[in-house]
PDB file of N, CA, C and O in Angstrom:
ATOM      1  N   MET A   1     -53.132-103.203 155.491  1.00  0.00           N
ATOM      2  CA  MET A   1     -54.339-102.445 155.231  1.00  0.00           C
ATOM      3  C   MET A   1     -55.529-103.197 155.838  1.00  0.00           C
ATOM      4  O   MET A   1     -55.552-104.427 155.825  1.00  0.00           O
ATOM      5  N   ALA A   2     -56.491-102.482 156.357  1.00  0.00           N
ATOM      6  CA  ALA A   2     -57.688-103.078 156.957  1.00  0.00           C
ATOM      7  C   ALA A   2     -58.517-103.803 155.901  1.00  0.00           C
ATOM      8  O   ALA A   2     -58.334-103.591 154.702  1.00  0.00           O
ATOM      9  N   GLU A   3     -59.424-104.654 156.354  1.00  0.00           N
ATOM     10  CA  GLU A   3     -60.287-105.398 155.444  1.00  0.00           C
ATOM     11  C   GLU A   3     -61.242-104.454 154.709  1.00  0.00           C
ATOM     12  O   GLU A   3     -61.696-103.455 155.267  1.00  0.00           O
ATOM     13  N   LEU A   4     -61.536-104.780 153.472  1.00  0.00           N
ATOM     14  CA  LEU A   4     -62.472-104.016 152.657  1.00  0.00           C
ATOM     15  C   LEU A   4     -63.864-104.087 153.272  1.00  0.00           C
ATOM     16  O   LEU A   4     -64.354-105.180 153.556  1.00  0.00           O
ATOM     17  N   PHE A   5     -64.507-102.947 153.483  1.00  0.00           N
ATOM     18  CA  PHE A   5     -65.836-102.899 154.085  1.00  0.00           C
ATOM     19  C   PHE A   5     -66.915-102.785 153.025  1.00  0.00           C
ATOM     20  O   PHE A   5     -66.865-101.910 152.161  1.00  0.00           O
ATOM     21  N   ILE A   6     -67.887-103.676 153.100  1.00  0.00           N
ATOM     22  CA  ILE A   6     -69.095-103.613 152.282  1.00  0.00           C
ATOM     23  C   ILE A   6     -70.267-103.773 153.255  1.00  0.00           C
ATOM     24  O   ILE A   6     -70.240-104.673 154.095  1.00  0.00           O
ATOM     25  N   PRO A   7     -71.293-102.921 153.161  1.00  0.00           N
ATOM     26  CA  PRO A   7     -72.420-103.025 154.105  1.00  0.00           C
ATOM     27  C   PRO A   7     -73.166-104.358 154.007  1.00  0.00           C
ATOM     28  O   PRO A   7     -72.932-105.151 153.095  1.00  0.00           O
ATOM     29  N   THR A   8     -74.046-104.580 154.944  1.00  0.00           N
ATOM     30  CA  THR A   8     -74.867-105.796 154.965  1.00  0.00           C
ATOM     31  C   THR A   8     -75.876-105.778 153.819  1.00  0.00           C
ATOM     32  O   THR A   8     -76.114-104.740 153.202  1.00  0.00           O
ATOM     33  N   LEU A   9     -76.455-106.927 153.551  1.00  0.00           N
ATOM     34  CA  LEU A   9     -77.473-107.031 152.500  1.00  0.00           C
ATOM     35  C   LEU A   9     -78.681-106.155 152.800  1.00  0.00           C
ATOM     36  O   LEU A   9     -79.318-105.643 151.879  1.00  0.00           O
ATOM     37  N   HIS A  10     -79.003-105.978 154.077  1.00  0.00           N
ATOM     38  CA  HIS A  10     -80.137-105.126 154.460  1.00  0.00           C
ATOM     39  C   HIS A  10     -79.971-103.708 153.897  1.00  0.00           C
ATOM     40  O   HIS A  10     -80.943-103.097 153.455  1.00  0.00           O
ATOM     41  N   THR A  11     -78.761-103.197 153.915  1.00  0.00           N
ATOM     42  CA  THR A  11     -78.494-101.860 153.366  1.00  0.00           C
ATOM     43  C   THR A  11     -78.899-101.800 151.901  1.00  0.00           C
ATOM     44  O   THR A  11     -79.547-100.846 151.472  1.00  0.00           O
ATOM     45  N   PHE A  12     -78.522-102.810 151.140  1.00  0.00           N
ATOM     46  CA  PHE A  12     -78.851-102.829 149.722  1.00  0.00           C
ATOM     47  C   PHE A  12     -80.328-103.129 149.481  1.00  0.00           C
ATOM     48  O   PHE A  12     -80.913-102.614 148.528  1.00  0.00           O
ATOM     49  N   ALA A  13     -80.934-103.949 150.326  1.00  0.00           N
ATOM     50  CA  ALA A  13     -82.358-104.268 150.194  1.00  0.00           C
ATOM     51  C   ALA A  13     -83.224-103.029 150.369  1.00  0.00           C
ATOM     52  O   ALA A  13     -84.352-102.982 149.879  1.00  0.00           O
ATOM     53  N   MET A  14     -82.698-102.026 151.067  1.00  0.00           N
ATOM     54  CA  MET A  14     -83.415-100.766 151.260  1.00  0.00           C
ATOM     55  C   MET A  14     -83.125 -99.771 150.130  1.00  0.00           C
ATOM     56  O   MET A  14     -83.426 -98.584 150.249  1.00  0.00           O
ATOM     57  N   ASN A  15     -82.540-100.264 149.038  1.00  0.00           N
ATOM     58  CA  ASN A  15     -82.238 -99.472 147.842  1.00  0.00           C
ATOM     59  C   ASN A  15     -81.172 -98.403 148.068  1.00  0.00           C
ATOM     60  O   ASN A  15     -81.189 -97.365 147.405  1.00  0.00           O
ATOM     61  N   ASN A  16     -80.260 -98.642 148.983  1.00  0.00           N
ATOM     62  CA  ASN A  16     -79.180 -97.693 149.237  1.00  0.00           C
ATOM     63  C   ASN A  16     -77.990 -97.976 148.331  1.00  0.00           C
ATOM     64  O   ASN A  16     -77.589 -99.127 148.155  1.00  0.00           O
ATOM     65  N   ILE A  17     -77.435 -96.925 147.765  1.00  0.00           N
ATOM     66  CA  ILE A  17     -76.202 -97.007 146.987  1.00  0.00           C
ATOM     67  C   ILE A  17     -75.048 -96.791 147.951  1.00  0.00           C
ATOM     68  O   ILE A  17     -75.144 -95.967 148.860  1.00  0.00           O
ATOM     69  N   PHE A  18     -73.962 -97.520 147.761  1.00  0.00           N
ATOM     70  CA  PHE A  18     -72.789 -97.393 148.618  1.00  0.00           C
ATOM     71  C   PHE A  18     -71.574 -97.087 147.760  1.00  0.00           C
ATOM     72  O   PHE A  18     -71.324 -97.764 146.763  1.00  0.00           O
ATOM     73  N   THR A  19     -70.819 -96.067 148.146  1.00  0.00           N
ATOM     74  CA  THR A  19     -69.538 -95.781 147.507  1.00  0.00           C
ATOM     75  C   THR A  19     -68.455 -95.934 148.562  1.00  0.00           C
ATOM     76  O   THR A  19     -68.659 -95.610 149.732  1.00  0.00           O
ATOM     77  N   GLY A  20     -67.309 -96.429 148.136  1.00  0.00           N
ATOM     78  CA  GLY A  20     -66.236 -96.629 149.085  1.00  0.00           C
ATOM     79  C   GLY A  20     -64.888 -96.635 148.400  1.00  0.00           C
ATOM     80  O   GLY A  20     -64.781 -96.463 147.186  1.00  0.00           O
ATOM     81  N   SER A  21     -63.862 -96.835 149.207  1.00  0.00           N
ATOM     82  CA  SER A  21     -62.501 -96.884 148.684  1.00  0.00           C
ATOM     83  C   SER A  21     -61.688 -97.878 149.491  1.00  0.00           C
ATOM     84  O   SER A  21     -62.023 -98.231 150.621  1.00  0.00           O
ATOM     85  N   TYR A  22     -60.607 -98.313 148.864  1.00  0.00           N
ATOM     86  CA  TYR A  22     -59.669 -99.244 149.486  1.00  0.00           C
ATOM     87  C   TYR A  22     -58.317 -98.922 148.862  1.00  0.00           C
ATOM     88  O   TYR A  22     -58.012 -99.386 147.763  1.00  0.00           O
ATOM     89  N   GLY A  23     -57.514 -98.136 149.551  1.00  0.00           N
ATOM     90  CA  GLY A  23     -56.304 -97.605 148.930  1.00  0.00           C
ATOM     91  C   GLY A  23     -56.725 -96.649 147.821  1.00  0.00           C
ATOM     92  O   GLY A  23     -57.547 -95.761 148.049  1.00  0.00           O
ATOM     93  N   LEU A  24     -56.172 -96.819 146.623  1.00  0.00           N
ATOM     94  CA  LEU A  24     -56.571 -95.983 145.491  1.00  0.00           C
ATOM     95  C   LEU A  24     -57.749 -96.562 144.717  1.00  0.00           C
ATOM     96  O   LEU A  24     -58.232 -95.940 143.771  1.00  0.00           O
ATOM     97  N   LEU A  25     -58.213 -97.735 145.103  1.00  0.00           N
ATOM     98  CA  LEU A  25     -59.386 -98.331 144.477  1.00  0.00           C
ATOM     99  C   LEU A  25     -60.630 -97.607 144.967  1.00  0.00           C
ATOM    100  O   LEU A  25     -60.815 -97.424 146.170  1.00  0.00           O
ATOM    101  N   ARG A  26     -61.471 -97.199 144.046  1.00  0.00           N
ATOM    102  CA  ARG A  26     -62.753 -96.573 144.368  1.00  0.00           C
ATOM    103  C   ARG A  26     -63.844 -97.454 143.775  1.00  0.00           C
ATOM    104  O   ARG A  26     -63.638 -98.082 142.736  1.00  0.00           O
ATOM    105  N   PHE A  27     -65.000 -97.504 144.425  1.00  0.00           N
ATOM    106  CA  PHE A  27     -66.078 -98.329 143.898  1.00  0.00           C
ATOM    107  C   PHE A  27     -67.436 -97.760 144.268  1.00  0.00           C
ATOM    108  O   PHE A  27     -67.589 -97.017 145.238  1.00  0.00           O
ATOM    109  N   ARG A  28     -68.412 -98.139 143.461  1.00  0.00           N
ATOM    110  CA  ARG A  28     -69.808 -97.754 143.673  1.00  0.00           C
ATOM    111  C   ARG A  28     -70.639 -99.022 143.536  1.00  0.00           C
ATOM    112  O   ARG A  28     -70.497 -99.766 142.565  1.00  0.00           O
ATOM    113  N   ILE A  29     -71.504 -99.264 144.513  1.00  0.00           N
ATOM    114  CA  ILE A  29     -72.337-100.460 144.524  1.00  0.00           C
ATOM    115  C   ILE A  29     -73.795-100.015 144.605  1.00  0.00           C
ATOM    116  O   ILE A  29     -74.188 -99.279 145.511  1.00  0.00           O
ATOM    117  N   ALA A  30     -74.590-100.479 143.635  1.00  0.00           N
ATOM    118  CA  ALA A  30     -75.999-100.103 143.578  1.00  0.00           C
ATOM    119  C   ALA A  30     -76.859-101.363 143.509  1.00  0.00           C
ATOM    120  O   ALA A  30     -76.558-102.283 142.749  1.00  0.00           O
ATOM    121  N   PRO A  31     -77.930-101.403 144.303  1.00  0.00           N
ATOM    122  CA  PRO A  31     -78.793-102.576 144.280  1.00  0.00           C
ATOM    123  C   PRO A  31     -79.768-102.530 143.110  1.00  0.00           C
ATOM    124  O   PRO A  31     -80.138-101.460 142.626  1.00  0.00           O
ATOM    125  N   LYS A  32     -80.166-103.701 142.675  1.00  0.00           N
ATOM    126  CA  LYS A  32     -81.269-103.860 141.722  1.00  0.00           C
ATOM    127  C   LYS A  32     -82.304-104.703 142.457  1.00  0.00           C
ATOM    128  O   LYS A  32     -82.306-105.931 142.366  1.00  0.00           O
ATOM    129  N   VAL A  33     -83.178-104.024 143.183  1.00  0.00           N
ATOM    130  CA  VAL A  33     -84.116-104.693 144.081  1.00  0.00           C
ATOM    131  C   VAL A  33     -85.393-105.087 143.349  1.00  0.00           C
ATOM    132  O   VAL A  33     -85.986-104.284 142.628  1.00  0.00           O
ATOM    133  N   VAL A  34     -85.806-106.336 143.545  1.00  0.00           N
ATOM    134  CA  VAL A  34     -87.078-106.851 143.047  1.00  0.00           C
ATOM    135  C   VAL A  34     -87.920-107.171 144.278  1.00  0.00           C
ATOM    136  O   VAL A  34     -87.472-107.872 145.186  1.00  0.00           O
ATOM    137  N   MET A  35     -89.139-106.650 144.297  1.00  0.00           N
ATOM    138  CA  MET A  35     -90.015-106.859 145.449  1.00  0.00           C
ATOM    139  C   MET A  35     -90.899-108.090 145.228  1.00  0.00           C
ATOM    140  O   MET A  35     -91.497-108.251 144.164  1.00  0.00           O
ATOM    141  N   ARG A  36     -90.974-108.957 146.246  1.00  0.00           N
ATOM    142  CA  ARG A  36     -91.861-110.125 146.213  1.00  0.00           C
ATOM    143  C   ARG A  36     -93.289-109.682 146.517  1.00  0.00           C
ATOM    144  O   ARG A  36     -94.243-110.117 145.872  1.00  0.00           O
ATOM    145  N   THR A  37     -93.414-108.810 147.510  1.00  0.00           N
ATOM    146  CA  THR A  37     -94.689-108.180 147.875  1.00  0.00           C
ATOM    147  C   THR A  37     -94.370-106.699 148.076  1.00  0.00           C
ATOM    148  O   THR A  37     -93.198-106.323 148.044  1.00  0.00           O
ATOM    149  N   PRO A  38     -95.367-105.859 148.280  1.00  0.00           N
ATOM    150  CA  PRO A  38     -95.058-104.438 148.490  1.00  0.00           C
ATOM    151  C   PRO A  38     -94.108-104.153 149.659  1.00  0.00           C
ATOM    152  O   PRO A  38     -93.495-103.087 149.715  1.00  0.00           O
ATOM    153  N   LYS A  39     -93.986-105.112 150.598  1.00  0.00           N
ATOM    154  CA  LYS A  39     -93.130-104.886 151.761  1.00  0.00           C
ATOM    155  C   LYS A  39     -92.001-105.899 151.902  1.00  0.00           C
ATOM    156  O   LYS A  39     -91.245-105.839 152.872  1.00  0.00           O
ATOM    157  N   GLU A  40     -91.866-106.829 150.956  1.00  0.00           N
ATOM    158  CA  GLU A  40     -90.878-107.893 151.089  1.00  0.00           C
ATOM    159  C   GLU A  40     -89.988-107.975 149.851  1.00  0.00           C
ATOM    160  O   GLU A  40     -90.475-108.077 148.725  1.00  0.00           O
ATOM    161  N   VAL A  41     -88.678-107.929 150.078  1.00  0.00           N
ATOM    162  CA  VAL A  41     -87.703-108.027 148.992  1.00  0.00           C
ATOM    163  C   VAL A  41     -87.569-109.480 148.551  1.00  0.00           C
ATOM    164  O   VAL A  41     -87.509-110.388 149.381  1.00  0.00           O
ATOM    165  N   ASP A  42     -87.523-109.691 147.242  1.00  0.00           N
ATOM    166  CA  ASP A  42     -87.256-111.023 146.690  1.00  0.00           C
ATOM    167  C   ASP A  42     -85.745-111.122 146.484  1.00  0.00           C
ATOM    168  O   ASP A  42     -85.231-110.736 145.434  1.00  0.00           O
ATOM    169  N   PHE A  43     -85.042-111.636 147.478  1.00  0.00           N
ATOM    170  CA  PHE A  43     -83.582-111.705 147.424  1.00  0.00           C
ATOM    171  C   PHE A  43     -83.095-112.600 146.291  1.00  0.00           C
ATOM    172  O   PHE A  43     -82.021-112.360 145.739  1.00  0.00           O
ATOM    173  N   GLU A  44     -83.862-113.623 145.934  1.00  0.00           N
ATOM    174  CA  GLU A  44     -83.451-114.528 144.858  1.00  0.00           C
ATOM    175  C   GLU A  44     -83.439-113.840 143.498  1.00  0.00           C
ATOM    176  O   GLU A  44     -82.652-114.209 142.626  1.00  0.00           O
ATOM    177  N   GLN A  45     -84.292-112.854 143.311  1.00  0.00           N
ATOM    178  CA  GLN A  45     -84.369-112.131 142.038  1.00  0.00           C
ATOM    179  C   GLN A  45     -83.579-110.823 142.046  1.00  0.00           C
ATOM    180  O   GLN A  45     -83.314-110.252 140.988  1.00  0.00           O
ATOM    181  N   SER A  46     -83.207-110.354 143.214  1.00  0.00           N
ATOM    182  CA  SER A  46     -82.486-109.080 143.341  1.00  0.00           C
ATOM    183  C   SER A  46     -80.992-109.283 143.108  1.00  0.00           C
ATOM    184  O   SER A  46     -80.481-110.399 143.201  1.00  0.00           O
ATOM    185  N   ALA A  47     -80.303-108.184 142.804  1.00  0.00           N
ATOM    186  CA  ALA A  47     -78.867-108.257 142.514  1.00  0.00           C
ATOM    187  C   ALA A  47     -78.167-107.006 143.037  1.00  0.00           C
ATOM    188  O   ALA A  47     -78.795-106.012 143.400  1.00  0.00           O
ATOM    189  N   ILE A  48     -76.835-107.101 143.057  1.00  0.00           N
ATOM    190  CA  ILE A  48     -75.988-105.972 143.453  1.00  0.00           C
ATOM    191  C   ILE A  48     -75.056-105.685 142.274  1.00  0.00           C
ATOM    192  O   ILE A  48     -74.322-106.565 141.825  1.00  0.00           O
ATOM    193  N   PHE A  49     -75.091-104.456 141.783  1.00  0.00           N
ATOM    194  CA  PHE A  49     -74.283-104.039 140.643  1.00  0.00           C
ATOM    195  C   PHE A  49     -73.119-103.193 141.156  1.00  0.00           C
ATOM    196  O   PHE A  49     -73.328-102.226 141.888  1.00  0.00           O
ATOM    197  N   ALA A  50     -71.892-103.557 140.772  1.00  0.00           N
ATOM    198  CA  ALA A  50     -70.706-102.840 141.255  1.00  0.00           C
ATOM    199  C   ALA A  50     -69.865-102.338 140.090  1.00  0.00           C
ATOM    200  O   ALA A  50     -69.743-103.000 139.060  1.00  0.00           O
ATOM    201  N   GLU A  51     -69.295-101.167 140.274  1.00  0.00           N
ATOM    202  CA  GLU A  51     -68.353-100.574 139.325  1.00  0.00           C
ATOM    203  C   GLU A  51     -67.129-100.134 140.109  1.00  0.00           C
ATOM    204  O   GLU A  51     -67.229 -99.825 141.297  1.00  0.00           O
ATOM    205  N   TYR A  52     -65.962-100.102 139.447  1.00  0.00           N
ATOM    206  CA  TYR A  52     -64.761 -99.635 140.149  1.00  0.00           C
ATOM    207  C   TYR A  52     -63.872 -98.812 139.219  1.00  0.00           C
ATOM    208  O   TYR A  52     -63.965 -98.890 137.993  1.00  0.00           O
ATOM    209  N   TRP A  53     -63.009 -98.025 139.853  1.00  0.00           N
ATOM    210  CA  TRP A  53     -62.001 -97.221 139.171  1.00  0.00           C
ATOM    211  C   TRP A  53     -60.881 -96.952 140.157  1.00  0.00           C
ATOM    212  O   TRP A  53     -61.037 -97.175 141.358  1.00  0.00           O
ATOM    213  N   HIS A  54     -59.769 -96.479 139.662  1.00  0.00           N
ATOM    214  CA  HIS A  54     -58.634 -96.106 140.513  1.00  0.00           C
ATOM    215  C   HIS A  54     -58.395 -94.608 140.388  1.00  0.00           C
ATOM    216  O   HIS A  54     -58.593 -94.033 139.318  1.00  0.00           O
ATOM    217  N   GLY A  55     -57.975 -93.983 141.464  1.00  0.00           N
ATOM    218  CA  GLY A  55     -57.618 -92.567 141.410  1.00  0.00           C
ATOM    219  C   GLY A  55     -58.245 -91.760 142.509  1.00  0.00           C
ATOM    220  O   GLY A  55     -58.853 -92.296 143.436  1.00  0.00           O
ATOM    221  N   GLN A  56     -58.089 -90.462 142.392  1.00  0.00           N
ATOM    222  CA  GLN A  56     -58.545 -89.524 143.411  1.00  0.00           C
ATOM    223  C   GLN A  56     -59.891 -88.883 143.082  1.00  0.00           C
ATOM    224  O   GLN A  56     -60.500 -88.250 143.944  1.00  0.00           O
ATOM    225  N   LEU A  57     -60.359 -89.040 141.847  1.00  0.00           N
ATOM    226  CA  LEU A  57     -61.573 -88.336 141.436  1.00  0.00           C
ATOM    227  C   LEU A  57     -62.841 -89.087 141.839  1.00  0.00           C
ATOM    228  O   LEU A  57     -62.824 -90.297 142.064  1.00  0.00           O
ATOM    229  N   CYS A  58     -63.939 -88.336 141.922  1.00  0.00           N
ATOM    230  CA  CYS A  58     -65.230 -88.912 142.282  1.00  0.00           C
ATOM    231  C   CYS A  58     -65.802 -89.740 141.126  1.00  0.00           C
ATOM    232  O   CYS A  58     -65.270 -89.726 140.016  1.00  0.00           O
ATOM    233  N   TYR A  59     -66.867 -90.444 141.399  1.00  0.00           N
ATOM    234  CA  TYR A  59     -67.526 -91.322 140.428  1.00  0.00           C
ATOM    235  C   TYR A  59     -67.875 -90.578 139.137  1.00  0.00           C
ATOM    236  O   TYR A  59     -67.579 -91.053 138.041  1.00  0.00           O
ATOM    237  N   GLU A  60     -68.497 -89.426 139.273  1.00  0.00           N
ATOM    238  CA  GLU A  60     -68.967 -88.669 138.109  1.00  0.00           C
ATOM    239  C   GLU A  60     -67.833 -88.194 137.210  1.00  0.00           C
ATOM    240  O   GLU A  60     -68.051 -87.972 136.019  1.00  0.00           O
ATOM    241  N   LYS A  61     -66.640 -88.036 137.747  1.00  0.00           N
ATOM    242  CA  LYS A  61     -65.512 -87.512 136.964  1.00  0.00           C
ATOM    243  C   LYS A  61     -64.491 -88.587 136.608  1.00  0.00           C
ATOM    244  O   LYS A  61     -63.392 -88.277 136.149  1.00  0.00           O
ATOM    245  N   SER A  62     -64.856 -89.847 136.818  1.00  0.00           N
ATOM    246  CA  SER A  62     -63.902 -90.931 136.595  1.00  0.00           C
ATOM    247  C   SER A  62     -64.343 -91.847 135.457  1.00  0.00           C
ATOM    248  O   SER A  62     -65.525 -91.942 135.125  1.00  0.00           O
ATOM    249  N   GLN A  63     -63.358 -92.512 134.876  1.00  0.00           N
ATOM    250  CA  GLN A  63     -63.598 -93.530 133.857  1.00  0.00           C
ATOM    251  C   GLN A  63     -63.680 -94.880 134.562  1.00  0.00           C
ATOM    252  O   GLN A  63     -62.736 -95.280 135.242  1.00  0.00           O
ATOM    253  N   MET A  64     -64.799 -95.585 134.405  1.00  0.00           N
ATOM    254  CA  MET A  64     -64.953 -96.887 135.046  1.00  0.00           C
ATOM    255  C   MET A  64     -64.015 -97.893 134.383  1.00  0.00           C
ATOM    256  O   MET A  64     -63.878 -97.919 133.160  1.00  0.00           O
ATOM    257  N   GLU A  65     -63.378 -98.713 135.199  1.00  0.00           N
ATOM    258  CA  GLU A  65     -62.434 -99.723 134.708  1.00  0.00           C
ATOM    259  C   GLU A  65     -63.072-101.102 134.626  1.00  0.00           C
ATOM    260  O   GLU A  65     -62.557-101.986 133.941  1.00  0.00           O
ATOM    261  N   GLY A  66     -64.187-101.289 135.318  1.00  0.00           N
ATOM    262  CA  GLY A  66     -64.857-102.585 135.283  1.00  0.00           C
ATOM    263  C   GLY A  66     -66.164-102.546 136.033  1.00  0.00           C
ATOM    264  O   GLY A  66     -66.427-101.651 136.836  1.00  0.00           O
ATOM    265  N   GLU A  67     -66.989-103.562 135.743  1.00  0.00           N
ATOM    266  CA  GLU A  67     -68.274-103.674 136.410  1.00  0.00           C
ATOM    267  C   GLU A  67     -68.663-105.148 136.484  1.00  0.00           C
ATOM    268  O   GLU A  67     -68.203-105.971 135.691  1.00  0.00           O
ATOM    269  N   ALA A  68     -69.516-105.460 137.451  1.00  0.00           N
ATOM    270  CA  ALA A  68     -70.004-106.832 137.610  1.00  0.00           C
ATOM    271  C   ALA A  68     -71.295-106.800 138.415  1.00  0.00           C
ATOM    272  O   ALA A  68     -71.550-105.870 139.181  1.00  0.00           O
ATOM    273  N   THR A  69     -72.098-107.832 138.223  1.00  0.00           N
ATOM    274  CA  THR A  69     -73.349-107.979 138.961  1.00  0.00           C
ATOM    275  C   THR A  69     -73.291-109.266 139.774  1.00  0.00           C
ATOM    276  O   THR A  69     -72.857-110.308 139.283  1.00  0.00           O
ATOM    277  N   PHE A  70     -73.733-109.176 141.021  1.00  0.00           N
ATOM    278  CA  PHE A  70     -73.699-110.300 141.943  1.00  0.00           C
ATOM    279  C   PHE A  70     -75.092-110.521 142.511  1.00  0.00           C
ATOM    280  O   PHE A  70     -75.855-109.566 142.652  1.00  0.00           O
ATOM    281  N   PRO A  71     -75.442-111.772 142.842  1.00  0.00           N
ATOM    282  CA  PRO A  71     -76.743-112.009 143.479  1.00  0.00           C
ATOM    283  C   PRO A  71     -76.796-111.348 144.857  1.00  0.00           C
ATOM    284  O   PRO A  71     -75.774-111.215 145.530  1.00  0.00           O
ATOM    285  N   MET A  72     -77.980-110.941 145.262  1.00  0.00           N
ATOM    286  CA  MET A  72     -78.139-110.317 146.575  1.00  0.00           C
ATOM    287  C   MET A  72     -78.296-111.412 147.626  1.00  0.00           C
ATOM    288  O   MET A  72     -79.372-111.624 148.187  1.00  0.00           O
ATOM    289  N   THR A  73     -77.174-112.102 147.872  1.00  0.00           N
ATOM    290  CA  THR A  73     -77.098-113.174 148.867  1.00  0.00           C
ATOM    291  C   THR A  73     -75.801-112.980 149.644  1.00  0.00           C
ATOM    292  O   THR A  73     -74.952-112.183 149.247  1.00  0.00           O
ATOM    293  N   GLU A  74     -75.647-113.696 150.737  1.00  0.00           N
ATOM    294  CA  GLU A  74     -74.394-113.609 151.492  1.00  0.00           C
ATOM    295  C   GLU A  74     -73.216-114.093 150.630  1.00  0.00           C
ATOM    296  O   GLU A  74     -72.126-113.525 150.695  1.00  0.00           O
ATOM    297  N   GLN A  75     -73.438-115.139 149.823  1.00  0.00           N
ATOM    298  CA  GLN A  75     -72.376-115.610 148.938  1.00  0.00           C
ATOM    299  C   GLN A  75     -72.067-114.561 147.872  1.00  0.00           C
ATOM    300  O   GLN A  75     -70.904-114.341 147.535  1.00  0.00           O
ATOM    301  N   GLY A  76     -73.096-113.919 147.347  1.00  0.00           N
ATOM    302  CA  GLY A  76     -72.885-112.850 146.371  1.00  0.00           C
ATOM    303  C   GLY A  76     -72.100-111.698 146.970  1.00  0.00           C
ATOM    304  O   GLY A  76     -71.229-111.126 146.315  1.00  0.00           O
ATOM    305  N   ARG A  77     -72.406-111.358 148.213  1.00  0.00           N
ATOM    306  CA  ARG A  77     -71.670-110.286 148.909  1.00  0.00           C
ATOM    307  C   ARG A  77     -70.214-110.683 149.103  1.00  0.00           C
ATOM    308  O   ARG A  77     -69.317-109.865 148.902  1.00  0.00           O
ATOM    309  N   ALA A  78     -69.970-111.941 149.494  1.00  0.00           N
ATOM    310  CA  ALA A  78     -68.596-112.430 149.669  1.00  0.00           C
ATOM    311  C   ALA A  78     -67.851-112.425 148.334  1.00  0.00           C
ATOM    312  O   ALA A  78     -66.677-112.060 148.279  1.00  0.00           O
ATOM    313  N   ASP A  79     -68.528-112.829 147.261  1.00  0.00           N
ATOM    314  CA  ASP A  79     -67.912-112.809 145.928  1.00  0.00           C
ATOM    315  C   ASP A  79     -67.588-111.382 145.492  1.00  0.00           C
ATOM    316  O   ASP A  79     -66.553-111.141 144.872  1.00  0.00           O
ATOM    317  N   LEU A  80     -68.465-110.442 145.813  1.00  0.00           N
ATOM    318  CA  LEU A  80     -68.248-109.026 145.515  1.00  0.00           C
ATOM    319  C   LEU A  80     -66.993-108.519 146.224  1.00  0.00           C
ATOM    320  O   LEU A  80     -66.163-107.845 145.613  1.00  0.00           O
ATOM    321  N   ILE A  81     -66.853-108.839 147.510  1.00  0.00           N
ATOM    322  CA  ILE A  81     -65.670-108.421 148.279  1.00  0.00           C
ATOM    323  C   ILE A  81     -64.408-109.014 147.662  1.00  0.00           C
ATOM    324  O   ILE A  81     -63.412-108.309 147.502  1.00  0.00           O
ATOM    325  N   ALA A  82     -64.436-110.293 147.314  1.00  0.00           N
ATOM    326  CA  ALA A  82     -63.271-110.940 146.706  1.00  0.00           C
ATOM    327  C   ALA A  82     -62.945-110.295 145.363  1.00  0.00           C
ATOM    328  O   ALA A  82     -61.775-110.062 145.059  1.00  0.00           O
ATOM    329  N   TRP A  83     -63.959-110.007 144.562  1.00  0.00           N
ATOM    330  CA  TRP A  83     -63.766-109.383 143.244  1.00  0.00           C
ATOM    331  C   TRP A  83     -63.114-108.008 143.385  1.00  0.00           C
ATOM    332  O   TRP A  83     -62.171-107.689 142.661  1.00  0.00           O
ATOM    333  N   LEU A  84     -63.615-107.196 144.316  1.00  0.00           N
ATOM    334  CA  LEU A  84     -63.037-105.865 144.509  1.00  0.00           C
ATOM    335  C   LEU A  84     -61.619-105.957 145.053  1.00  0.00           C
ATOM    336  O   LEU A  84     -60.750-105.192 144.635  1.00  0.00           O
ATOM    337  N   THR A  85     -61.369-106.875 145.973  1.00  0.00           N
ATOM    338  CA  THR A  85     -60.042-107.029 146.566  1.00  0.00           C
ATOM    339  C   THR A  85     -59.010-107.374 145.494  1.00  0.00           C
ATOM    340  O   THR A  85     -57.864-106.933 145.580  1.00  0.00           O
ATOM    341  N   GLU A  86     -59.396-108.148 144.496  1.00  0.00           N
ATOM    342  CA  GLU A  86     -58.489-108.475 143.380  1.00  0.00           C
ATOM    343  C   GLU A  86     -58.063-107.243 142.588  1.00  0.00           C
ATOM    344  O   GLU A  86     -56.999-107.234 141.969  1.00  0.00           O
ATOM    345  N   LYS A  87     -58.892-106.211 142.610  1.00  0.00           N
ATOM    346  CA  LYS A  87     -58.672-105.020 141.770  1.00  0.00           C
ATOM    347  C   LYS A  87     -57.682-104.028 142.390  1.00  0.00           C
ATOM    348  O   LYS A  87     -57.254-103.081 141.729  1.00  0.00           O
ATOM    349  N   VAL A  88     -57.324-104.243 143.644  1.00  0.00           N
ATOM    350  CA  VAL A  88     -56.393-103.337 144.321  1.00  0.00           C
ATOM    351  C   VAL A  88     -55.054-103.452 143.624  1.00  0.00           C
ATOM    352  O   VAL A  88     -54.097-102.782 144.012  1.00  0.00           O
TER     353      VAL A  88
END
């Protein structure tokens, strides 16, 4: 199976939610962005919130099996990928 894809931190810094799948694993990742200035994201205070479930149904019709919050850093993104990969 191909590597699990998670977008770059820039995607989350722009307040974009990402949903994806990896086999039967489904997940939703939402940023919790804190702004340092009106135009600058405070990455140290921001976070990425992830939820996952297994099955064919969409997020709204599924029972979440777990959730976790990660710092909005490259290490946090790597930890998020590792955490989701364990759930397959």
